C-alpha positions in Angstrom: -6.4 237.8 -69.8 -9.2 236.8 -67.3 -12.2 237.9 -65.4 -12.5 238.7 -61.7 -15.2 240.0 -59.4 -15.2 242.4 -56.5 -18.0 242.5 -54.1 -18.7 245.2 -51.5 -21.1 244.4 -48.7 -21.8 247.7 -47.1 -24.2 248.5 -44.2 -27.2 248.6 -46.6 -26.5 246.6 -49.7 -24.2 244.4 -51.8 -22.6 245.6 -55.0 -20.7 243.4 -57.4 -18.5 244.4 -60.3 -17.0 242.0 -62.8 -13.8 243.3 -64.3 -11.2 242.4 -66.9 -8.0 241.5 -65.1 -5.7 243.3 -67.6 -7.6 246.6 -68.0 -9.9 246.8 -65.0 -12.8 247.5 -67.3 -16.1 246.8 -65.7 -17.9 244.1 -67.8 -21.0 243.5 -65.6 -22.5 244.8 -62.4 -24.9 243.5 -59.8 -26.7 245.1 -56.9 -29.1 244.1 -54.1 -30.1 245.7 -50.8 -29.8 243.7 -47.6 -33.2 242.4 -46.5 -34.9 244.8 -44.2 -34.9 243.8 -40.5 -38.1 243.4 -38.6 -39.7 246.4 -37.0 -38.4 245.4 -33.5 -34.8 245.1 -34.7 -32.2 246.6 -32.5 -30.1 249.4 -34.1 -26.5 248.5 -34.9 -27.3 244.8 -34.6 -27.9 242.4 -37.5 -28.2 238.8 -38.6 -25.3 238.4 -41.1 -27.3 235.9 -43.1 -28.8 239.0 -44.6 -25.5 239.7 -46.2 -25.4 236.3 -47.8 -29.0 236.7 -49.1 -28.2 240.0 -50.8 -25.0 238.6 -52.1 -26.9 235.8 -53.8 -29.4 238.2 -55.2 -26.8 240.6 -56.5 -24.9 237.7 -58.2 -28.1 236.3 -59.9 -28.6 236.0 -63.6 -25.2 234.4 -64.3 -23.3 237.5 -63.2 -20.3 235.5 -62.0 -20.1 233.3 -65.1 -16.5 232.9 -66.2 -15.1 234.6 -63.0 -11.8 233.1 -61.8 -11.3 235.0 -58.6 -13.4 237.1 -56.1 -12.3 239.8 -53.7 -14.5 240.9 -50.8 -14.9 244.3 -49.3 -17.2 244.8 -46.3 -18.4 247.4 -43.8 -15.9 248.2 -41.0 -16.5 248.6 -37.3 -18.4 245.3 -37.2 -17.7 242.3 -35.0 -19.2 238.7 -35.1 -18.8 236.9 -31.8 -18.6 233.1 -32.5 -18.8 230.1 -30.3 -16.4 227.1 -30.4 -18.4 225.5 -33.3 -18.3 228.7 -35.4 -21.9 229.6 -34.7 -23.0 233.1 -33.7 -23.3 233.7 -30.0 -25.6 236.6 -30.7 -26.3 239.1 -33.5 -23.4 240.8 -35.2 -22.6 244.2 -33.7 -22.1 246.8 -36.5 -21.7 250.5 -37.2 -21.2 253.5 -35.0 -22.9 252.1 -32.0 -22.7 254.7 -29.2 -23.7 252.1 -26.6 -20.0 251.3 -26.3 -18.8 254.8 -25.2 -18.6 253.9 -21.5 -16.9 250.6 -22.4 -14.3 252.4 -24.6 -13.6 254.9 -21.8 -13.1 252.1 -19.3 -10.7 250.3 -21.7 -8.6 253.5 -22.1 -8.3 253.8 -18.3 -7.6 250.1 -17.8 -4.5 250.2 -20.0 -3.2 253.4 -18.5 -4.6 256.2 -20.8 -4.6 257.3 -24.4 -0.9 257.3 -24.8 -0.7 253.6 -23.7 -3.1 252.7 -26.4 -1.3 254.7 -29.1 1.9 252.8 -28.2 0.1 249.4 -28.1 -1.9 249.5 -31.4 -1.7 253.0 -32.9 -5.2 254.1 -32.0 -7.4 255.0 -29.0 -10.6 252.9 -28.4 -13.8 254.5 -29.5 -17.4 253.2 -29.3 -17.5 251.9 -32.9 -14.3 249.8 -32.7 -14.7 246.0 -32.4 -12.6 246.0 -29.1 -15.1 248.5 -27.6 -18.0 246.3 -28.8 -16.5 243.3 -27.1 -16.1 245.3 -23.9 -19.7 246.4 -24.1 -20.8 242.8 -24.6 -18.9 241.7 -21.5 -20.5 244.5 -19.5 -24.1 244.0 -20.6 -24.3 240.3 -21.7 -21.7 238.5 -19.6 -23.2 235.0 -20.3 -22.9 235.6 -24.1 -19.4 237.0 -23.7 -18.2 233.9 -21.8 -19.3 231.8 -24.8 -17.3 233.7 -27.3 -14.5 231.5 -28.6 -13.6 233.3 -31.8 -14.0 236.8 -33.3 -14.4 237.9 -36.9 -15.1 241.0 -38.8 -17.7 241.2 -41.6 -15.3 240.7 -44.4 -13.5 237.9 -42.6 -16.8 236.1 -42.1 -18.0 236.6 -45.7 -14.7 235.2 -47.1 -15.0 232.2 -44.7 -18.6 231.6 -45.8 -17.6 231.7 -49.5 -14.9 229.1 -48.8 -17.3 226.8 -47.1 -16.4 227.6 -43.5 -12.9 225.9 -43.5 -10.9 225.3 -40.3 -8.6 228.1 -41.4 -10.0 231.6 -40.8 -8.3 234.6 -42.3 -8.3 238.4 -42.5 -6.0 241.0 -44.0 -3.8 243.8 -42.6 -6.4 246.5 -43.4 -9.3 244.8 -41.7 -7.1 243.8 -38.7 -5.8 247.3 -38.2 -9.3 248.7 -37.4 -10.0 246.2 -34.6 -8.2 247.9 -31.8 -6.2 244.7 -31.0 -3.8 244.5 -34.0 -0.9 246.9 -34.5 -0.1 248.3 -37.9 3.4 249.3 -36.7 4.4 245.8 -35.5 2.1 243.7 -37.7 1.0 241.6 -34.7 -2.1 241.0 -32.6 -2.3 242.0 -29.0 -4.4 239.1 -27.6 -4.0 240.5 -24.1 -6.2 243.5 -25.2 -8.9 241.1 -26.4 -8.7 239.5 -22.9 -8.9 243.0 -21.4 -12.1 243.6 -23.2 -13.7 240.1 -23.2 -12.4 238.6 -20.0 -10.6 235.8 -21.8 -8.7 235.2 -25.0 -10.4 234.3 -28.3 -9.3 232.8 -31.6 -8.4 235.5 -34.1 -8.1 235.2 -37.9 -4.7 234.7 -39.5 -3.5 237.9 -41.1 -2.7 237.5 -44.8 -0.4 239.6 -47.0 -2.0 241.9 -49.6 -1.6 239.5 -52.5 -2.2 236.2 -50.7 -5.3 234.1 -51.4 -7.6 233.1 -48.5 -8.3 229.9 -50.4 -10.0 228.2 -53.3 -13.6 227.0 -53.4 -14.3 223.3 -54.4 -15.2 224.7 -57.8 -11.8 226.2 -58.2 -12.7 229.8 -57.6 -9.9 231.7 -55.9 -10.9 234.0 -53.0 -8.4 236.8 -52.2 -7.7 238.1 -48.7 -10.5 240.7 -48.8 -10.3 243.9 -46.8 -12.4 246.7 -45.2 -14.3 249.2 -47.3 -11.9 252.1 -46.6 -8.9 250.1 -47.7 -10.7 248.7 -50.7 -11.8 252.2 -51.9 -8.2 253.4 -51.7 -7.1 250.5 -53.8 -10.0 251.1 -56.3 -9.0 254.8 -56.6 -5.5 253.9 -57.4 -4.0 255.9 -54.5 -0.3 255.9 -54.1 2.2 257.2 -51.5 1.2 260.6 -50.1 -2.1 260.7 -51.9 -4.8 261.7 -49.5 -8.6 261.2 -49.4 -10.9 263.7 -47.7 -14.3 262.2 -47.2 -17.2 264.6 -46.9 -20.0 263.0 -44.9 -22.0 264.4 -42.0 -18.7 263.9 -40.2 -15.3 264.0 -42.0 -12.2 262.0 -42.4 -8.8 262.5 -43.9 -6.5 259.6 -44.7 -3.3 259.3 -46.7 -1.2 256.4 -48.1 2.1 256.4 -46.3 5.2 254.2 -46.2 5.2 253.7 -42.5 2.8 253.5 -39.6 2.0 256.9 -38.0 0.7 257.8 -34.6 0.1 260.9 -32.6 0.5 261.1 -28.8 -3.0 262.3 -28.2 -4.5 259.7 -30.4 -5.7 262.0 -33.2 -4.3 259.6 -35.8 -5.8 256.1 -36.2 -2.9 254.0 -37.5 -4.5 251.8 -40.1 -2.8 249.5 -42.7 -3.9 249.7 -46.4 -4.6 246.8 -48.8 -1.4 247.1 -50.8 1.3 246.6 -48.1 1.6 250.2 -46.9 -0.2 252.3 -44.3 -3.3 254.4 -44.1 -3.2 256.9 -41.2 -6.6 258.4 -40.7 -7.7 261.6 -38.8 -11.4 262.0 -38.1 -13.5 265.1 -37.6 -17.0 265.0 -36.0 -18.3 267.7 -38.3 -18.3 268.2 -42.0 -21.4 268.4 -44.2 -23.6 268.7 -41.1 -22.3 272.3 -40.8 -23.5 273.0 -44.3 -26.9 271.4 -43.8 -27.4 273.3 -40.5 -26.5 276.6 -42.2 -28.7 275.8 -45.2 -31.7 275.1 -42.9 -31.1 278.4 -41.1 -31.1 280.2 -44.4 -34.1 278.4 -45.8 -32.3 276.7 -48.7 -30.6 273.4 -49.6 -27.0 272.6 -50.2 -27.1 273.7 -53.9 -28.7 277.0 -52.9 -26.1 277.4 -50.1 -23.3 276.9 -52.6 -24.8 279.6 -54.9 -25.0 282.0 -52.0 -21.4 281.3 -50.9 -20.1 282.1 -54.3 -21.6 285.6 -54.1 -19.4 286.5 -51.1 -15.6 287.0 -51.1 -12.7 285.0 -49.5 -12.9 285.4 -45.7 -16.7 285.8 -45.8 -16.5 289.5 -44.8 -14.8 288.6 -41.5 -17.2 285.8 -40.5 -15.5 282.7 -39.2 -17.4 279.5 -38.3 -15.8 277.0 -36.1 -18.0 274.1 -37.1 -17.9 272.1 -33.8 -21.6 271.4 -33.8 -21.3 267.9 -32.3 -18.3 268.6 -30.2 -15.1 267.7 -32.1 -12.5 264.9 -32.3 -9.8 267.0 -34.1 -9.0 269.0 -32.1 -10.0 266.9 -29.1 -12.9 269.1 -27.9 -15.7 266.6 -27.3 -17.9 268.8 -25.2 -17.6 272.1 -27.0 -20.0 273.8 -29.4 -19.7 275.6 -32.7 -18.9 279.3 -32.8 -19.7 282.1 -35.3 -17.2 284.9 -34.9 -16.7 288.3 -36.5 -20.3 289.5 -36.7 -20.6 293.1 -37.8 -23.6 294.9 -39.2 -22.2 294.7 -42.8 -21.3 291.0 -42.5 -24.8 289.9 -41.4 -25.9 288.8 -44.9 -26.9 285.3 -46.1 -24.1 285.1 -48.6 -21.4 285.8 -46.0 -22.8 283.2 -43.6 -23.1 280.7 -46.4 -19.4 281.3 -47.3 -18.3 281.0 -43.7 -20.0 277.6 -43.5 -18.0 276.3 -46.4 -14.8 277.9 -45.3 -15.3 276.6 -41.8 -16.0 273.1 -42.8 -13.0 273.0 -45.2 -10.6 274.6 -42.7 -11.7 272.0 -40.1 -10.6 269.3 -42.5 -7.4 271.2 -43.3 -6.7 271.0 -39.5 -7.0 267.2 -39.8 -4.8 267.1 -42.9 -2.2 269.2 -41.0 -2.0 266.6 -38.3 -0.7 264.2 -41.0 1.6 266.8 -42.4 3.0 267.4 -39.0 4.0 263.7 -38.9 5.9 263.9 -42.2 3.3 263.1 -44.8 3.9 265.1 -48.0 0.5 265.5 -49.6 0.8 265.7 -53.4 -3.0 265.6 -54.2 -6.3 265.2 -52.4 -9.2 263.1 -53.5 -12.5 264.6 -52.4 -15.2 262.0 -51.9 -18.9 262.4 -51.0 -21.9 264.1 -52.7 -20.8 267.5 -51.3 -17.6 267.2 -53.4 -19.8 268.0 -56.4 -20.9 271.4 -55.0 -19.3 274.3 -57.0 -18.4 276.2 -53.8 -16.4 273.1 -52.5 -14.6 272.8 -55.8 -13.8 276.5 -55.9 -12.6 276.8 -52.3 -10.8 273.5 -51.7 -7.6 273.9 -53.8 -6.7 277.2 -52.2 -7.5 276.1 -48.6 -5.8 272.6 -48.9 -2.9 274.1 -50.9 -2.7 271.2 -53.3 -4.3 269.6 -56.4 -7.9 268.5 -55.8 -9.3 265.4 -57.6 -13.0 264.8 -57.6 -13.5 261.2 -59.0 -16.6 260.4 -61.0 -19.1 258.4 -59.0 -18.3 254.7 -59.0 -18.3 251.6 -56.8 -14.7 252.2 -55.7 -14.8 249.7 -52.8 -16.0 246.9 -55.1 -13.5 248.0 -57.8 -10.7 247.8 -55.1 -11.9 244.3 -54.1 -11.8 243.2 -57.8 -8.3 244.7 -58.2 -7.2 242.7 -55.2 -8.7 239.5 -56.7 -6.8 240.2 -59.9 -3.6 240.6 -57.9 -4.0 237.4 -56.0 -4.9 235.5 -59.2 -1.9 236.9 -61.0 0.5 236.0 -58.1 -1.0 232.5 -58.0 -0.3 232.1 -61.7 3.1 233.6 -61.6 2.2 236.6 -63.8 2.2 239.3 -61.2 4.7 240.2 -58.5 3.5 239.8 -54.9 4.5 243.3 -53.9 2.9 245.3 -56.8 -0.8 245.4 -57.5 -2.0 245.3 -61.2 -1.9 248.7 -62.9 -5.4 249.7 -63.8 -6.3 253.1 -65.4 -7.0 256.0 -63.1 -10.7 256.7 -62.6 -12.3 259.5 -64.6 -12.2 262.7 -62.5 -12.3 266.5 -62.4 -9.0 268.1 -61.4 -8.7 271.5 -59.7 -5.5 273.4 -59.0 -4.7 276.3 -56.7 -4.8 279.5 -58.7 -3.5 283.0 -58.5 -5.8 283.7 -55.5 -3.8 281.3 -53.4 -2.4 284.0 -51.1 -5.9 285.2 -50.4 -6.9 281.7 -49.4 -3.9 281.4 -47.1 -5.3 284.6 -45.4 -8.6 282.8 -44.9 -6.8 279.9 -43.3 -4.9 282.2 -41.0 -8.1 284.0 -40.0 -9.6 280.6 -39.1 -6.6 279.5 -37.1 -6.4 282.8 -35.2 -10.1 282.5 -34.3 -9.7 278.9 -33.2 -6.7 279.7 -31.0 -8.5 282.7 -29.5 -11.5 280.7 -28.5 -9.8 277.3 -27.8 -6.2 278.2 -26.9 -3.8 275.3 -27.2 -6.4 273.0 -28.8 -3.7 271.4 -30.9 
């Protein structure tokens, strides 16, 4: 019996949950937004002291009283360039910063192409990755780049701060796997790739195992390894082998817990590690809910109204097929294409058919991403749908048939913070000899709605075939 805390430092706020180690029950919660930057702040750059300020505010009022261990989850795609004394060389670079696109393309060419990167670290550089941010820094601020002696991610830095900035700096497999210079397949860094990006080598954090502790504060508070938000959320959801998550944001992502590292020759899979000792291959799409919002605006409604309209149509949207490549597409790799509405006939030109085509197109695009994982041997037993759009009746009605598997829509909760707390409970149990180092504590599954494919499954497979045939006609050989 004990009490642990999990904190999630996202791009905008800090959330803290205090949980019972045995049951996972949430006992207390805290929240605070990050202080707002000044009006002349540069997008995708921040002073990380803001994270500490919101952490202190969220933990106020005795929230952490009695807590014995803390786990840290933090935003991914961030890099903190540090000098030899551990001070920041410049502001932290965070988020999906498109300034690094040219630098990422140069990195791909410098190593010999996409396949060379897949073989090296299981992913192909993109603008948001830390390695591309380092290359951008070298291109645009060479004096600052030359001063970089060490590199950390947001969660690494927060753990280090909580421990009082010790000589030992740590990370975990999940966080390291998103950097572009650590391989989930081999479990090792590629310091030569840091040198390729930065012009010289830099000190990198020690990679801890899932149940290891990063250290203990002078007050005796154990700090677990921490991890990235994606990995923490998977741990908080209680995902197991061959469970998948489909995240419905403006863009989309599909990831699954798997026993081994996966890659794909064209780089469609990003080979990440999870926070429990397994792997978390991810496939990203450039378009998801943005296709719904665009259609809703065209029809003069909102997402709820679009859902109502879509449910008035029938499977296949009266022959309409929307390829939702509104921002180009990553899966399939069609970065310069546009969306396509196919199958227009006089009797199909009705709002309800266009509404349904937008939902079917979005979901079929995500099924394409899921099929990339299936083609590499992932047996999907259930799909967790995340994001506000997962609550739309049309999504819940269409997803089981199109994905061909059980659909789970978890109740809204702070899953990244819960995953960080579960990691803290694991590390605490291992330190006390009450938990095994290879098995996280068993906490109850989150409350959720569950949807199964029904007797209309054959009709949904017809919708899927209609989509694939249209995609192959317009973009032959896209996969």
